[in-house]
C-alpha positions, 0 to 999 in steps of 0.5 A, a space after each residue: 521509496 517507490 515500487 513500480 507496478 503495471 496494470 494490463 487488463 486484469 493483471 497487476 505486475 510488480 517491477 522489482 522487489 516486494 519488501 517493506 520495513 515496519 515503522 515507515 509512514 508516508 514514505 513508500 509510494 506505489 507507482 502504476 503504469 495503467 495500460 488498460 482503460 485509464 478512464 476508470 477510477 482505479 483504487 489500490 487495496 492493501 490487505 493484512 490479515 482481515 484488515 483492508 485499506 484502500 487508496 485512490 490511485 491519483 496521477 498513477 500513484 498512491 501511498 502504502 498506508 502506515 497501518 499495514 507497516 506497523 507489524 512485521 506481517 506479510 501484506 497483499 496488494 491488489 487493484 480494482 477500477 470502476 465507473 459504476 457500471 463496470 468493474 475490473 479486479 486484478 490479482 494479488 501480489 504478496 509483499 513482505 514486511 520485515 521488522 525495522 530497527 526502531 523498537 515498537 515502544 519508541 514508536 509509541 512514545 514518539 506518537 504520543 509526543 507528536 499529539 502533545 500527550 505526556 507519558 
């Protein structure tokens, strides 16, 4: 599942809906069309409450971190670029994270099984 963004100067624009579902892991991809200074290293920041998670944008893509998809709470997505001397920061875009159909307890049980631990 992909979300398409464009970055022009210091503006981040989402092309489409801004909604995710809890419980997904490595399945939401953010694709970026960078229309400004692509020579810089671009990073995407995913913020939920006081927690922030960074992902490097490689080949115009990054994955939404699983940590922000564990709870049905809105997240903010923004980007910045740097080369050490210069920095460009974009605006934030609100994403709605809604509860998925898999109960949290089942997710925890599956996670324990994946790591070989017994209940």
